[in-house]
C-alpha positions in Angstrom: 0.0 0.0 0.0 1.4 3.4 -0.8 0.4 6.9 0.3 0.6 10.1 -1.6 0.2 13.6 -0.2 0.2 16.7 -2.2 -0.4 20.4 -1.6 -1.6 20.1 2.0 -1.2 23.7 3.2 -4.8 24.6 3.9 -4.6 27.2 6.6 -6.0 29.6 7.3 -9.3 28.0 7.1 -12.3 30.3 6.9 -15.4 29.0 8.6 -18.9 30.4 8.6 -20.6 30.7 11.9 -24.4 30.5 11.5 -26.7 31.4 14.3 -30.2 30.0 14.9 -32.9 32.6 15.1 -34.7 33.4 18.3 -36.8 36.2 19.7 -34.8 38.9 21.2 -34.1 42.6 20.8 -32.1 43.1 17.7 -29.2 44.8 19.4 -29.2 42.8 22.6 -26.0 40.9 23.2 -25.2 37.9 25.2 -22.3 35.6 26.0 -21.8 32.7 23.5 -19.3 29.9 24.0 -18.0 28.3 20.8 -15.9 25.1 20.6 -14.0 23.8 17.7 -12.2 20.4 17.5 -9.2 20.7 15.3 -6.8 18.1 14.0 -3.3 19.1 12.8 -1.4 16.8 10.5 2.1 17.0 9.1 3.3 15.2 6.0 6.6 14.3 7.8 5.4 13.6 11.4 1.8 12.6 11.1 -0.7 14.0 13.6 0.8 16.7 15.8 0.3 16.2 19.5 2.5 18.8 21.1 0.9 22.1 20.1 -0.3 24.7 22.6 -2.8 27.6 22.5 0.1 29.8 21.4 0.2 27.9 18.1 -3.3 28.9 17.2 -5.2 32.2 16.5 -9.0 32.4 16.3 -10.7 35.4 14.8 -14.4 36.0 15.2 -15.9 38.7 13.0 -12.2 39.8 12.4 -11.6 40.1 16.1 -8.9 38.1 17.8 -10.4 35.8 20.5 -8.9 34.5 23.8 -8.6 30.8 23.4 -9.6 28.4 26.2 -7.4 25.5 25.2 -7.7 21.7 25.7 -4.8 19.5 24.5 -5.5 16.1 23.0 -6.8 13.5 25.4 -8.0 10.0 24.7 -11.4 10.5 26.4 -14.3 8.1 25.8 -16.8 9.0 23.1 -20.1 7.8 21.7 -19.8 6.1 18.3 -22.8 5.6 16.1 -22.4 3.2 13.2 -24.8 3.2 10.3 -24.2 0.1 8.2 -25.7 -0.3 4.7 -26.6 -3.9 4.1 -28.7 -3.4 1.0 -28.2 -5.7 -2.0 -25.9 -3.3 -3.8 -23.4 -3.7 -0.9 -23.4 -7.5 -1.5 -22.6 -7.7 -5.2 -20.7 -10.9 -6.1 -20.5 -12.0 -2.5 -18.2 -14.9 -3.4 -15.6 -12.5 -4.9 -16.3 -9.1 -3.4 -18.4 -7.9 -0.5 -18.4 -4.3 0.5 -20.0 -5.2 3.8 -17.4 -7.9 4.7 -14.5 -5.5 3.8 -15.9 -2.7 5.9 -16.8 -4.9 8.9 -13.3 -6.4 8.9 -11.8 -3.0 8.8 -14.0 -1.8 11.6 -12.5 -4.4 14.0 -9.4 -2.2 13.9 -11.4 0.7 15.2 -12.8 -1.3 18.1 -9.4 -2.8 18.9 -7.6 0.6 19.1 -10.5 2.6 20.6 -10.9 3.8 24.2 -12.4 0.9 26.3 -14.8 3.4 27.7 -16.3 4.1 24.2 -20.0 3.3 23.8 -21.3 2.1 20.4 -24.6 1.6 18.7 -25.3 0.0 15.3 -28.1 0.7 12.9 -28.2 -1.5 9.8 -30.4 -0.5 6.9 -31.4 -1.5 3.4 -35.1 -1.5 2.5 -35.8 -1.5 6.3 -33.9 -0.3 9.3 -32.9 -2.4 12.2 -31.2 -1.3 15.4 -28.7 -4.2 15.5 -27.1 -3.1 18.7 -28.1 -0.5 21.3 -25.6 1.4 23.4 -22.9 -0.9 24.7 -19.2 -1.2 25.6 -19.2 -5.0 25.5 -16.7 -6.1 22.9 -18.4 -9.5 22.5 -21.7 -7.9 21.7 -20.0 -5.7 19.1 -18.3 -8.7 17.5 -21.6 -10.6 17.3 -23.2 -7.5 15.7 -20.5 -7.4 13.1 -20.8 -11.1 12.4 -24.5 -10.7 11.8 -23.9 -7.8 9.5 -21.5 -9.9 7.4 -24.0 -12.8 7.3 -26.9 -10.7 6.0 -28.1 -11.5 2.5 -30.8 -9.0 1.5 -31.9 -9.1 -2.1 -33.9 -5.9 -2.2 -31.9 -3.1 -3.9 -33.9 -0.3 -2.2 -32.1 1.7 0.4 -33.4 4.2 3.1 -30.0 5.9 3.6 -31.3 9.4 4.5 -33.9 7.9 6.9 -31.1 5.9 8.6 -29.1 9.1 9.0 -32.0 10.8 10.7 -32.4 7.8 13.1 -28.7 7.9 13.9 -28.9 11.6 14.6 -31.9 11.1 16.9 -30.2 8.3 18.8 -27.4 10.6 19.9 -29.8 12.4 22.1 -29.5 9.7 24.7 -25.7 9.3 24.4 -23.6 9.1 27.5 -20.6 11.0 26.3 -20.4 14.6 25.2 -18.1 13.9 22.3 -19.8 12.0 19.5 -19.0 10.8 16.0 -21.0 9.0 13.3 -19.5 6.3 11.0 -21.4 5.8 7.8 -20.6 2.6 5.8 -22.5 2.7 2.6 -22.2 2.8 -1.2 -23.9 6.2 -0.9 -27.2 5.4 -2.7 -30.6 6.3 -1.4 -33.7 5.4 -3.4 -36.5 4.8 -0.9 -36.3 7.6 1.8 -39.0 10.2 2.3 -36.4 12.4 4.0 -34.6 15.0 1.9 -30.8 15.5 2.1 -31.0 19.2 2.8 -33.1 18.4 5.9 -30.5 15.8 7.1 -27.7 18.3 6.5 -29.4 20.9 8.6 -29.8 18.5 11.5 -26.1 17.7 11.6 -25.3 21.4 11.1 -26.9 22.1 14.5 -24.8 19.6 16.4 -21.1 19.0 16.8 -21.2 15.5 15.3 -18.6 14.8 12.6 -19.6 12.2 10.0 -17.0 9.8 8.7 -18.1 8.3 5.4 -16.6 5.0 4.3 -17.4 3.9 0.8 -15.8 0.6 -0.2 -15.2 0.5 -3.9 -14.6 -2.3 -6.4 -11.3 -2.3 -8.4 -13.4 -2.4 -11.6 -14.7 1.0 -10.6 -11.2 2.4 -11.1 -9.9 2.6 -14.7 -6.3 3.1 -15.3 -5.5 6.8 -15.0 -8.9 7.3 -13.3 -7.1 5.8 -10.2 -6.7 9.3 -8.8 -4.9 9.9 -5.5 -6.9 12.7 -4.1 -7.1 14.8 -1.0 -9.9 17.1 0.1 -8.8 17.6 3.7 -8.2 13.9 3.7 -4.7 12.8 4.5 -2.5 9.9 5.3 -4.3 7.2 3.4 -4.7 6.5 -0.2 -8.1 7.7 -1.4 -9.6 7.5 -4.8 -12.4 9.2 -6.6 -14.6 6.6 -8.4 -17.3 7.8 -10.7 -19.4 9.4 -7.9 -23.2 9.5 -8.2 -25.0 12.6 -6.9 -26.0 11.2 -3.5 -22.5 9.9 -2.8 -21.0 13.3 -3.6 -23.5 14.9 -1.2 -22.3 12.6 1.6 -18.7 13.5 0.9 -19.8 17.1 1.3 -21.6 16.3 4.6 -18.5 14.6 6.0 -16.2 17.5 5.2 -18.8 20.0 6.3 -19.1 18.5 9.8 -15.4 18.0 10.4 -15.3 14.3 9.4 -13.8 12.8 6.2 -14.6 10.5 3.4 -12.6 7.4 2.4 -12.7 4.8 -0.4 -10.9 1.6 0.6 -10.8 -1.3 -1.9 -9.9 -4.2 0.3 -9.7 -5.2 4.0 -6.2 -4.0 4.4 -7.1 -0.5 3.2 -10.3 -0.5 5.3 -8.2 -1.3 8.4 -5.9 1.6 7.6 -8.9 3.9 7.2 -10.2 3.1 10.6 -6.6 3.4 12.1 -6.5 6.9 10.7 -10.0 7.8 12.1 -8.9 6.5 15.5 -5.7 8.4 15.5 -7.4 11.6 14.4 -10.0 11.4 17.2 -7.2 10.9 19.8 -5.2 13.9 18.7 -7.8 16.6 18.3 -7.4 19.9 20.0 -10.4 21.6 21.5 -10.4 25.4 20.9 -13.0 27.2 22.9 -13.7 30.9 23.3 -16.5 33.0 24.7 -17.7 36.1 22.9 -20.5 38.6 23.1 -22.8 38.6 20.2 -26.3 39.7 19.1 -28.3 37.2 17.2 -29.9 38.4 14.0 -31.8 35.6 12.3 -29.7 33.7 9.7 -26.9 36.2 9.6 -23.5 34.7 8.9 -20.5 35.2 11.2 -17.0 35.0 10.0 -14.7 32.7 11.9 -11.1 32.1 11.0 -8.5 29.7 12.4 -4.8 30.3 11.8 -1.9 28.1 12.7 0.9 30.5 13.9 3.6 28.1 14.9 7.1 29.7 15.0 9.4 28.8 12.1 11.7 26.8 14.3 8.8 24.6 15.4 7.6 24.0 11.8 11.1 22.9 10.8 11.0 19.3 9.6 7.2 19.0 9.5 6.7 19.3 5.8 3.2 20.3 4.6 0.7 21.0 7.3 -3.0 20.5 7.2 -5.9 21.4 9.6 -9.2 19.7 9.8 -12.3 21.1 11.5 -15.9 21.9 10.9 -16.6 23.9 7.7 -19.5 25.7 9.5 -20.7 26.1 13.0 -24.2 26.6 14.2 -25.3 27.7 17.7 -28.6 28.2 19.3 -29.5 30.8 21.9 -29.2 29.6 25.5 -32.9 30.7 25.8 -34.0 28.0 23.3 
């Protein structure tokens, strides 16, 4: 397996801070606390773990903010897994199973994750099934994965957007404050009543990054179409297959929420994908700041993050990349 990284200097990143509307006097101001989880990756050293608040600057509406800083800690988190088991995931099971490849790779995530993590599984195709409610039991998780691999649905219809809505709702009873959603799917939806723009708005209101894993077949990659690509996606080989509209939307959702999208082709690559996700989650910095702001319905706020490491500290790091949410959405404390 080989990795290729190009042109990874992506800072400063400009984010848009959107505020939810609520009834209040137009000019009234109140304190608002904003938190951003930020990963910093170097092409020479991998994820950086020794940065301090002095290495970052955050500007809100062009004003420098005082950062309340939290260094990376391997704290427990709530992991929601949406697993597509529709017929399109099972094509040529004897030779190639997207479901089996992803399930095998996911074992790496379980193995390397914090023992205090809690997990839930929702499988979906034509119908949805909560395969596993909140648990930290490794044996239960393994059994759930085994059942997913054994599934043999023949119906090609898929309720992907509905499953995303169910996953979002299930986080409301999560134990841990930090949450992520892992979506394993070929990215197709042809049977949901829910619209993607509604789903996107739901995740926009919560700090829940979406990691999209789309296992692809080698026949989907044709010669020079085997493109090594990076859109805020680093130390793993990722390819762009001929993306259908819905799959492209899901890539956008993952980047928008501070997650990422991956396209492994076999179990080895899938394992590497989940290793990368695990490492990223363990090395995120939390940047918090409190500011005064008046809320005017649907007005955009400009938020800019800069990496301001001194030159001597950057020496030997190569290209540097930051990953965080593309937009942030907060609600009034009165809501």
